[in-house]
Residue frames as a rotation matrix with the C-alpha (Angstrom) as fourth column:
MET 1
0.468 0.242 0.850 2.47
-0.744 0.626 0.231 22.85
-0.477 -0.741 0.473 6.57
ILE 2
-0.540 -0.832 0.127 4.82
-0.690 0.524 0.500 19.91
-0.483 0.182 -0.857 6.09
SER 3
-0.282 0.516 0.809 1.93
0.294 0.849 -0.440 17.52
-0.913 0.114 -0.391 5.36
GLU 4
0.771 0.587 -0.248 0.78
-0.042 -0.342 -0.939 19.53
-0.636 0.734 -0.239 2.42
LYS 5
0.249 -0.791 -0.559 4.30
-0.917 -0.377 0.126 19.76
-0.311 0.482 -0.819 1.11
MET 6
-0.636 -0.536 0.555 4.68
-0.451 0.842 0.296 16.14
-0.626 -0.062 -0.777 1.33
VAL 7
0.127 0.843 0.523 1.36
0.335 0.460 -0.822 15.38
-0.934 0.280 -0.224 -0.30
ASN 8
0.750 0.025 -0.661 2.37
-0.514 -0.608 -0.606 17.69
-0.417 0.794 -0.443 -3.19
LEU 9
-0.291 -0.953 -0.080 5.67
-0.881 0.234 0.412 15.71
-0.374 0.190 -0.908 -3.43
ILE 10
-0.492 0.216 0.844 3.79
0.125 0.976 -0.176 12.51
-0.862 0.019 -0.507 -3.71
LYS 11
0.562 0.826 0.037 1.38
0.202 -0.093 -0.975 13.90
-0.802 0.555 -0.219 -6.37
GLU 12
0.607 -0.378 -0.699 4.12
-0.701 -0.668 -0.248 15.53
-0.374 0.641 -0.671 -8.37
ASN 13
-0.430 -0.880 -0.200 6.33
-0.902 0.416 0.112 12.38
-0.016 0.229 -0.973 -8.32
ALA 14
0.398 0.670 0.626 3.80
-0.614 0.702 -0.361 9.57
-0.681 -0.241 0.691 -8.56
SER 15
0.917 0.019 -0.398 5.15
-0.375 0.377 -0.847 8.51
0.134 0.926 0.353 -11.90
PRO 16
-0.059 -0.984 -0.166 8.86
-0.640 0.165 -0.751 8.25
0.766 0.062 -0.639 -10.97
LEU 17
-0.318 -0.053 0.947 7.79
-0.902 0.323 -0.285 6.60
-0.291 -0.945 -0.150 -7.66
THR 18
0.727 0.671 0.145 5.65
-0.529 0.683 -0.503 4.10
-0.437 0.289 0.852 -9.66
ASP 19
0.652 -0.564 -0.506 8.71
-0.412 0.296 -0.862 3.32
0.636 0.771 -0.040 -11.94
ARG 20
-0.395 -0.830 0.394 10.94
-0.815 0.118 -0.568 2.62
0.425 -0.545 -0.723 -8.88
VAL 21
-0.128 0.393 0.911 8.49
-0.757 0.555 -0.345 0.37
-0.641 -0.733 0.226 -7.24
MET 22
0.856 0.446 -0.263 7.71
-0.496 0.562 -0.662 -1.49
-0.148 0.697 0.702 -10.50
LYS 23
0.211 -0.857 -0.470 11.48
-0.625 0.251 -0.739 -2.14
0.751 0.450 -0.483 -11.02
ASP 24
-0.638 -0.423 0.643 11.81
-0.764 0.250 -0.594 -3.47
0.091 -0.871 -0.483 -7.49
LEU 25
0.151 0.829 0.539 8.47
-0.735 0.458 -0.499 -5.40
-0.660 -0.321 0.679 -7.48
LEU 26
0.867 0.272 -0.417 9.39
-0.498 0.484 -0.720 -7.17
0.006 0.832 0.555 -10.68
SER 27
0.162 -0.924 -0.347 12.89
-0.553 0.207 -0.807 -8.06
0.818 0.323 -0.477 -9.79
ARG 28
-0.364 -0.183 0.913 12.42
-0.921 0.217 -0.323 -9.44
-0.139 -0.959 -0.248 -6.21
GLU 29
-0.827 -0.022 -0.561 12.18
-0.091 0.991 0.094 -13.03
0.554 0.129 -0.822 -5.54
GLU 30
-0.858 0.477 -0.190 9.68
0.263 0.091 -0.960 -12.27
-0.441 -0.874 -0.204 -2.73
THR 31
0.029 0.858 -0.513 7.22
-0.406 -0.459 -0.790 -10.79
-0.914 0.231 0.334 -5.32
ARG 32
-0.893 -0.447 0.045 7.80
-0.124 0.342 0.932 -13.12
-0.432 0.827 -0.361 -8.25
GLY 33
-0.313 0.804 0.506 4.03
0.821 0.497 -0.282 -13.83
-0.478 0.327 -0.815 -8.84
TYR 34
0.349 0.374 -0.859 3.61
-0.025 -0.913 -0.407 -10.14
-0.937 0.164 -0.310 -9.96
ARG 35
-0.649 -0.670 -0.359 5.69
-0.391 -0.110 0.914 -10.99
-0.652 0.734 -0.191 -13.02
ASN 36
-0.762 0.406 0.504 2.74
0.612 0.706 0.356 -12.86
-0.211 0.580 -0.787 -14.42
LEU 37
0.339 0.853 -0.396 0.44
0.573 -0.521 -0.633 -9.83
-0.746 -0.013 -0.665 -14.48
ASN 38
0.445 -0.056 0.894 0.19
0.794 -0.437 -0.423 -7.30
0.415 0.898 -0.150 -17.28
LYS 39
-0.423 -0.814 -0.397 2.84
0.904 -0.346 -0.253 -4.74
0.068 -0.466 0.882 -16.62
ASP 40
-0.713 0.266 0.648 0.79
0.010 -0.921 0.390 -1.73
0.701 0.285 0.654 -17.72
ILE 41
0.421 0.906 -0.051 -2.10
0.036 0.039 0.999 -2.74
0.906 -0.422 -0.016 -15.46
LEU 42
0.316 -0.367 -0.875 0.30
0.937 0.265 0.227 -3.37
0.148 -0.892 0.428 -12.50
ALA 43
-0.740 -0.661 0.125 1.85
0.623 -0.743 -0.242 0.01
0.253 -0.101 0.962 -13.04
GLU 44
-0.264 0.752 0.604 -1.59
-0.154 -0.651 0.743 1.62
0.952 0.103 0.288 -12.99
ARG 45
0.612 0.535 -0.582 -2.30
0.406 0.419 0.812 -0.22
0.679 -0.733 0.040 -9.77
VAL 46
-0.171 -0.734 -0.657 0.90
0.984 -0.102 -0.143 1.01
0.038 -0.672 0.740 -8.07
PHE 47
-0.819 -0.093 0.566 0.09
0.223 -0.961 0.165 4.55
0.528 0.261 0.808 -9.21
ASP 48
0.143 0.985 0.093 -3.34
0.038 -0.099 0.994 4.13
0.989 -0.138 -0.052 -7.80
VAL 49
0.322 -0.092 -0.942 -1.91
0.912 0.298 0.283 3.45
0.255 -0.950 0.180 -4.27
PHE 50
-0.764 -0.618 -0.187 -0.12
0.645 -0.741 -0.184 6.70
-0.025 -0.261 0.965 -4.37
ASN 51
-0.554 0.633 0.541 -3.36
-0.102 -0.696 0.711 8.44
0.827 0.338 0.450 -5.43
ARG 52
0.461 0.759 -0.460 -5.33
0.324 0.339 0.883 6.84
0.826 -0.556 -0.089 -2.58
LEU 53
-0.134 -0.607 -0.783 -2.56
0.989 -0.037 -0.141 7.64
0.057 -0.794 0.605 -0.15
ASP 54
-0.901 -0.108 0.420 -2.81
0.161 -0.982 0.093 11.38
0.402 0.152 0.903 -1.28
SER 55
-0.087 0.925 0.370 -6.61
-0.222 -0.380 0.898 11.37
0.971 -0.003 0.238 -0.65
TRP 56
0.434 0.196 -0.879 -6.22
0.682 0.566 0.463 9.68
0.588 -0.801 0.112 2.70
LEU 57
-0.503 -0.726 -0.469 -3.57
0.864 -0.421 -0.275 12.12
0.002 -0.544 0.839 3.89
MET 58
-0.907 0.139 0.398 -5.69
-0.027 -0.961 0.274 15.09
0.420 0.237 0.876 2.78
GLY 59
-0.778 0.616 0.123 -8.76
-0.149 0.009 -0.989 13.71
-0.610 -0.788 0.084 4.59
ASP 60
-0.344 0.628 -0.697 -10.73
-0.938 -0.206 0.277 12.91
0.031 0.750 0.661 1.51
LYS 61
-0.098 0.277 -0.956 -11.02
-0.264 0.919 0.293 9.16
0.960 0.281 -0.017 2.21
THR 62
0.464 0.332 0.821 -12.49
-0.879 0.056 0.474 7.52
0.112 -0.942 0.318 5.28
LYS 63
-0.569 -0.530 0.629 -11.34
-0.654 0.755 0.045 4.36
-0.499 -0.385 -0.776 7.01
ALA 64
0.181 0.743 0.644 -14.40
-0.060 0.662 -0.747 2.68
-0.982 0.096 0.164 5.52
GLU 65
0.856 0.058 -0.514 -13.40
-0.500 -0.157 -0.851 3.64
-0.130 0.986 -0.106 1.98
VAL 66
-0.187 -0.973 -0.138 -9.90
-0.976 0.200 -0.090 2.36
0.115 0.118 -0.986 2.54
ARG 67
-0.425 0.107 0.899 -11.34
-0.460 0.829 -0.317 -0.91
-0.780 -0.548 -0.303 3.96
SER 68
0.627 0.760 0.170 -13.67
-0.150 0.332 -0.931 -1.38
-0.764 0.558 0.323 0.95
HIS 69
0.616 -0.415 -0.670 -11.02
-0.777 -0.177 -0.605 -0.65
0.132 0.892 -0.431 -1.63
TYR 70
-0.369 -0.929 0.025 -8.29
-0.913 0.358 -0.195 -2.95
0.172 -0.095 -0.980 0.01
MET 71
-0.133 0.392 0.910 -10.66
-0.341 0.844 -0.414 -5.81
-0.931 -0.365 0.021 0.83
ALA 72
0.885 0.460 -0.076 -11.54
-0.200 0.229 -0.953 -5.85
-0.421 0.858 0.295 -2.86
LEU 73
0.275 -0.846 -0.456 -7.87
-0.918 -0.090 -0.387 -5.64
0.287 0.525 -0.801 -3.79
GLY 74
-0.500 -0.513 0.698 -7.13
-0.726 0.688 -0.014 -8.70
-0.473 -0.513 -0.716 -1.56
LYS 75
0.306 0.647 0.699 -9.90
-0.038 0.741 -0.670 -10.64
-0.951 0.179 0.251 -3.26
GLN 76
0.856 -0.065 -0.513 -8.62
-0.512 -0.249 -0.822 -9.59
-0.074 0.966 -0.246 -6.62
ARG 77
-0.110 -0.993 -0.031 -5.07
-0.985 0.113 -0.134 -10.66
0.136 0.015 -0.991 -5.86
PHE 78
-0.224 0.106 0.969 -6.37
-0.399 0.897 -0.190 -14.04
-0.889 -0.429 -0.159 -4.57
HIS 79
0.722 0.615 0.316 -8.14
0.031 0.428 -0.903 -14.62
-0.691 0.662 0.290 -7.96
GLU 80
0.711 -0.541 -0.448 -4.94
-0.651 -0.266 -0.711 -13.60
0.265 0.798 -0.542 -9.85
GLY 81
0.824 -0.368 -0.431 -3.02
0.357 0.928 -0.110 -16.22
0.440 -0.063 0.896 -7.98
ILE 82
-0.038 -0.805 0.593 -0.75
-0.319 -0.552 -0.770 -13.80
0.947 -0.219 -0.236 -6.09
PRO 83
-0.055 0.065 -0.996 0.14
0.811 0.585 -0.006 -15.41
0.582 -0.809 -0.085 -2.75
LEU 84
0.895 0.444 -0.036 -0.82
0.352 -0.654 0.670 -13.30
0.274 -0.612 -0.742 0.32
HIS 85
0.369 -0.798 -0.477 2.86
0.561 -0.218 0.799 -12.79
-0.741 -0.562 0.367 1.40
GLU 86
-0.523 -0.577 0.627 3.61
0.851 -0.305 0.429 -11.38
-0.056 0.758 0.650 -1.95
LEU 87
0.335 0.735 0.589 0.63
0.617 -0.644 0.452 -8.94
0.712 0.212 -0.670 -1.65
VAL 88
0.868 -0.043 -0.494 1.96
0.435 -0.415 0.799 -7.78
-0.239 -0.909 -0.341 1.73
MET 89
-0.089 -0.995 0.039 5.48
0.760 -0.042 0.649 -7.53
-0.644 0.088 0.760 0.42
ALA 90
-0.293 0.023 0.956 4.26
0.829 -0.492 0.266 -5.34
0.476 0.870 0.125 -2.55
LEU 91
0.752 0.601 0.271 2.47
0.378 -0.730 0.570 -2.85
0.540 -0.326 -0.776 -0.22
MET 92
0.621 -0.669 -0.408 5.58
0.449 -0.122 0.885 -2.78
-0.642 -0.733 0.224 2.09
LEU 93
-0.270 -0.824 0.498 7.74
0.924 -0.076 0.376 -2.03
-0.272 0.562 0.782 -0.92
ILE 94
0.049 0.286 0.957 5.61
0.669 -0.721 0.181 0.91
0.742 0.631 -0.227 -2.00
LYS 95
0.986 0.138 -0.095 5.73
0.158 -0.574 0.804 2.41
0.056 -0.808 -0.587 1.52
ARG 96
0.367 -0.904 -0.218 9.45
0.639 0.074 0.766 1.84
-0.676 -0.421 0.605 1.68
HIS 97
-0.257 -0.455 0.852 10.04
0.960 -0.220 0.172 3.52
0.109 0.863 0.494 -1.74
LEU 98
0.583 0.555 0.594 7.94
0.456 -0.828 0.326 6.53
0.673 0.081 -0.736 -0.85
TRP 99
0.926 -0.272 -0.260 9.96
0.126 -0.426 0.896 7.20
-0.355 -0.863 -0.360 2.38
LEU 100
0.068 -0.974 0.215 13.30
0.799 0.183 0.573 6.59
-0.597 0.133 0.791 0.60
TYR 101
0.019 0.048 0.999 12.27
0.839 -0.543 0.010 9.04
0.543 0.838 -0.050 -2.14
VAL 102
0.884 0.406 0.231 11.34
0.231 -0.810 0.540 11.71
0.406 -0.424 -0.810 0.49
LEU 103
0.670 -0.704 -0.236 14.72
0.231 -0.104 0.967 11.27
-0.705 -0.703 0.093 2.25
GLU 104
-0.002 -0.665 0.747 16.51
0.956 0.217 0.195 11.38
-0.292 0.715 0.636 -1.02
LYS 105
0.317 0.322 0.892 15.08
0.709 -0.705 0.003 14.62
0.630 0.632 -0.452 -1.91
GLN 106
-0.726 -0.508 -0.464 16.48
0.677 -0.408 -0.613 16.10
0.122 -0.759 0.640 1.31
PHE 107
0.055 0.911 0.408 12.95
0.537 -0.372 0.757 17.42
0.842 0.178 -0.509 1.89
PHE 108
0.709 0.281 -0.647 13.70
0.702 -0.198 0.684 18.64
0.064 -0.939 -0.337 5.48
ASP 109
0.304 -0.522 0.797 15.24
0.056 -0.825 -0.562 22.04
0.951 0.215 -0.222 6.18
SER 110
-0.289 -0.336 0.896 15.22
-0.799 -0.431 -0.419 21.79
0.527 -0.837 -0.144 9.94
SER 111
-0.976 -0.031 -0.217 14.71
0.090 0.847 -0.523 19.48
0.200 -0.530 -0.824 12.86
PHE 112
-0.495 0.869 0.017 11.32
-0.428 -0.226 -0.875 20.89
-0.756 -0.441 0.484 13.36
GLU 113
0.056 0.452 -0.890 10.40
-0.998 0.058 -0.033 19.89
0.037 0.890 0.454 9.73
MET 114
-0.646 -0.351 -0.678 11.88
-0.352 0.925 -0.143 16.42
0.677 0.147 -0.721 10.42
HIS 115
-0.922 0.362 0.136 9.65
-0.026 0.293 -0.956 16.14
-0.385 -0.885 -0.261 13.52
GLN 116
0.054 0.925 -0.375 6.52
-0.782 -0.194 -0.592 17.11
-0.621 0.326 0.713 11.43
ALA 117
-0.152 -0.015 -0.988 7.68
-0.888 0.441 0.130 14.66
0.434 0.898 -0.080 8.84
LEU 118
-0.954 -0.200 -0.224 7.85
-0.091 0.903 -0.420 11.82
0.287 -0.380 -0.879 11.39
GLU 119
-0.451 0.891 0.061 4.23
-0.338 -0.107 -0.935 12.79
-0.826 -0.442 0.349 12.48
PHE 120
0.130 0.513 -0.848 3.29
-0.958 -0.154 -0.241 12.66
-0.254 0.844 0.471 8.83
ASN 121
-0.626 -0.472 -0.620 5.18
-0.585 0.811 -0.027 9.25
0.516 0.346 -0.784 8.41
ASN 122
-0.866 0.363 0.344 2.91
-0.098 0.551 -0.829 7.91
-0.490 -0.751 -0.441 11.23
ARG 123
0.073 0.964 -0.255 -0.16
-0.610 -0.159 -0.776 8.75
-0.789 0.212 0.577 9.13
VAL 124
-0.008 -0.191 -0.982 1.44
-0.949 0.309 -0.053 7.11
0.314 0.932 -0.183 6.01
VAL 125
-0.887 -0.462 0.003 2.18
-0.423 0.808 -0.411 4.13
0.187 -0.365 -0.912 8.20
LEU 126
-0.465 0.826 0.319 -1.38
-0.230 0.236 -0.944 3.90
-0.855 -0.512 0.080 9.45
PHE 127
0.311 0.584 -0.750 -2.69
-0.886 -0.108 -0.451 4.03
-0.345 0.805 0.483 5.80
PHE 128
-0.180 -0.436 -0.881 -0.46
-0.813 0.570 -0.116 1.14
0.553 0.696 -0.458 4.80
ASP 129
-0.938 -0.046 0.345 -1.21
-0.296 0.625 -0.722 -0.86
-0.183 -0.779 -0.600 7.92
ARG 130
-0.044 0.982 0.181 -4.83
-0.408 0.148 -0.901 -0.69
-0.912 -0.114 0.395 7.09
ALA 131
0.248 0.179 -0.952 -4.23
-0.968 0.088 -0.236 -1.34
0.041 0.980 0.195 3.42
ILE 132
-0.680 -0.614 -0.400 -2.27
-0.551 0.788 -0.273 -4.51
0.483 0.034 -0.875 4.31
TYR 133
-0.848 0.368 0.382 -4.84
-0.165 0.502 -0.849 -5.70
-0.505 -0.782 -0.365 6.89
PHE 134
0.103 0.987 -0.121 -7.83
-0.518 -0.050 -0.854 -5.12
-0.849 0.150 0.506 4.82
SER 135
0.073 -0.186 -0.980 -6.20
-0.976 0.190 -0.109 -6.63
0.206 0.964 -0.168 1.73
ALA 136
-0.891 -0.443 -0.098 -5.41
-0.387 0.855 -0.345 -9.67
0.237 -0.270 -0.933 3.74
MET 137
-0.508 0.788 0.348 -8.89
-0.232 0.263 -0.936 -9.88
-0.830 -0.556 0.050 5.07
GLY 138
0.366 0.663 -0.653 -10.32
-0.823 -0.097 -0.560 -9.78
-0.435 0.742 0.510 1.49
TYR 139
-0.351 -0.577 -0.738 -7.76
-0.779 0.617 -0.111 -12.41
0.519 0.536 -0.666 0.42
GLU 140
-0.952 -0.045 0.302 -8.68
-0.249 0.689 -0.681 -14.63
-0.177 -0.723 -0.667 3.36
ARG 141
-0.141 0.989 0.041 -12.35
-0.534 -0.041 -0.844 -14.23
-0.834 -0.141 0.534 2.63
GLU 142
0.427 0.217 -0.878 -11.95
-0.902 0.176 -0.395 -15.42
0.069 0.960 0.270 -0.86
LEU 143
-0.691 -0.632 -0.352 -9.69
-0.547 0.775 -0.317 -18.34
0.473 -0.027 -0.881 0.34
ARG 144
-0.744 0.467 0.477 -12.42
-0.232 0.489 -0.841 -19.47
-0.626 -0.736 -0.255 2.68
LYS 145
0.324 0.869 -0.375 -15.01
-0.737 -0.017 -0.676 -19.34
-0.593 0.495 0.635 -0.12
GLU 146
0.093 -0.378 -0.921 -12.69
-0.888 0.386 -0.248 -21.45
0.449 0.842 -0.300 -2.30
THR 147
-0.789 -0.580 -0.203 -11.97
-0.366 0.708 -0.604 -23.96
0.494 -0.403 -0.771 0.40
GLY 148
0.040 0.948 -0.315 -15.40
0.040 0.314 0.949 -24.00
0.998 -0.050 -0.025 1.87
LYS 149
-0.432 -0.305 -0.848 -14.08
0.852 0.168 -0.495 -23.10
0.294 -0.937 0.188 5.37
HIS 150
0.420 0.660 0.623 -16.14
0.380 -0.751 0.540 -20.62
0.824 0.010 -0.566 7.30
GLU 151
0.598 -0.129 -0.791 -14.00
0.784 -0.114 0.611 -20.12
-0.168 -0.985 0.033 10.38
GLY 152
0.947 -0.239 -0.216 -12.10
-0.239 -0.971 0.027 -16.79
-0.216 0.026 -0.976 10.92
GLY 153
0.585 -0.811 0.006 -8.64
0.286 0.199 -0.937 -16.52
0.759 0.550 0.348 9.39
VAL 154
-0.086 -0.819 -0.568 -5.42
0.956 0.092 -0.277 -16.00
0.279 -0.567 0.775 11.18
LEU 155
-0.861 -0.234 0.451 -5.75
0.173 -0.970 -0.174 -12.16
0.478 -0.071 0.875 10.96
SER 156
0.112 0.948 0.297 -9.44
-0.220 -0.268 0.938 -12.25
0.969 -0.170 0.178 12.07
ARG 157
0.616 0.107 -0.780 -8.36
0.650 0.491 0.580 -14.00
0.446 -0.864 0.233 15.31
ILE 158
-0.386 -0.868 -0.311 -5.49
0.909 -0.301 -0.288 -11.69
0.156 -0.394 0.906 15.93
PHE 159
-0.973 -0.041 0.226 -7.26
0.060 -0.995 0.079 -8.53
0.221 0.090 0.971 15.28
LYS 160
-0.292 0.937 -0.189 -10.68
0.872 0.343 0.350 -9.12
0.393 -0.063 -0.917 16.68
LYS 161
-0.752 0.042 0.657 -12.66
-0.062 -0.998 -0.007 -5.96
0.656 -0.046 0.753 17.29
C-alpha cells in the first residue's frame, strides 16, 4: 500500500527532512523569530512533527490528541515570543519540504501510485491544517489571557463548530 510506503519514507528520512526544514526555517525572513530559539531544541521539535505525522497517518493518534498537542504548541510559541504568522509559516514549511522530498525521490512508479499518493497527500494536508488551526487556537487563548480579553479570536469566529 502506498500509504505504508510513504510513512516508511517519512520515518526513514526524518533526520534529513528535519535538516532541510531547519535550514529553510532559520534563513527565511518570514520565520526570523525562530532564530532566537535554541537550535537543538528547535530541531527536536521539527523532528517531532514528522513523528506525530507518522502516528496520525497510521491511525495511532486521534483528532483529540492532535488538538491537545498543537494547542499546547501554540501556547508555548506565544510564550517564546514567536509571532503567530511565523508559527503558521513554520508548519507550512514542514509540509512543503515533506512533499518536495517525496517528489524528489521519484517515489511513484505509475499513475495509479500517483493517484494513491494524492489521496495520501490529502491526509497529510488534513493533519497540517489541524495542527495549524489548533496551534493558532492555543496561541490566541494565551494572547487573550495576557491581554485580559475574553472574546473569541478571529479563528474562533471563522471556524465556529
